[in-house]
C-alpha positions in Angstrom: 59.8 -48.9 9.9 63.3 -48.0 11.3 65.6 -51.1 11.4 66.6 -50.1 15.0 63.0 -50.1 16.2 61.3 -53.3 17.4 58.5 -54.6 15.4 55.1 -53.4 16.6 53.8 -57.0 16.0 54.9 -59.9 18.2 53.8 -63.4 17.1 53.8 -66.1 19.8 53.9 -69.6 18.4 55.0 -73.2 19.0 56.3 -75.9 16.6 53.6 -78.2 15.2 50.8 -75.7 15.6 48.7 -75.7 12.5 46.8 -72.5 13.5 50.2 -70.8 14.0 51.4 -71.8 10.5 48.2 -70.6 8.9 48.4 -67.2 10.6 52.1 -66.9 9.9 51.4 -67.4 6.2 48.8 -64.7 6.4 51.2 -62.3 8.0 53.8 -63.0 5.4 51.3 -62.8 2.5 50.3 -59.3 3.7 53.9 -58.2 4.2 53.5 -57.6 8.0 56.8 -57.4 9.8 56.7 -59.3 13.1 58.9 -60.7 15.9 58.3 -64.4 16.3 58.7 -65.9 19.8 58.6 -69.7 20.2 56.9 -70.4 23.6 58.6 -73.8 23.8 62.1 -72.1 23.6 61.4 -68.9 25.6 60.0 -69.3 29.1 59.3 -65.5 29.3 57.2 -65.8 26.1 55.3 -68.7 27.5 54.6 -66.8 30.7 53.4 -63.8 28.8 51.0 -66.0 26.7 49.6 -67.5 29.9 49.1 -64.0 31.4 46.9 -63.0 28.5 45.2 -66.4 27.7 43.6 -67.2 31.0 46.6 -69.3 32.3 46.8 -71.4 29.1 49.6 -71.5 26.5 47.2 -70.8 23.6 48.9 -70.0 20.4 49.0 -68.2 18.1 48.9 -65.2 20.3 49.6 -61.9 18.6 50.4 -58.6 20.2 50.0 -55.4 18.2 51.1 -52.4 20.3 49.2 -52.8 23.6 46.6 -55.1 22.2 47.0 -58.9 22.8 44.9 -61.3 20.7 44.6 -65.0 21.4 44.2 -67.1 18.3 43.2 -64.2 16.1 42.3 -64.3 12.5 44.5 -62.5 10.0 41.7 -59.9 9.6 41.7 -59.2 13.3 45.5 -58.6 13.2 45.1 -56.4 10.2 42.4 -54.4 11.9 44.6 -53.9 15.0 47.5 -52.5 13.0 48.1 -48.7 13.1 47.0 -46.9 10.0 
């Protein structure tokens, strides 16, 4: 991936979220580059998560390209990545 191009994976999270930490470890273990956005520090990120999670701030939320996934497994993220 070109260093000037944004990551195709965006990882929305918040501090203290065990599910977030577990998924982040999976992303790291598989060498998946991602942009992390803390919904407690970024009001736009929180608004986006609410827009795809039925009005809730459910994290982790992961976006791969145009596909948003609320509380996905690492396998779901891997399946959504381009070949």
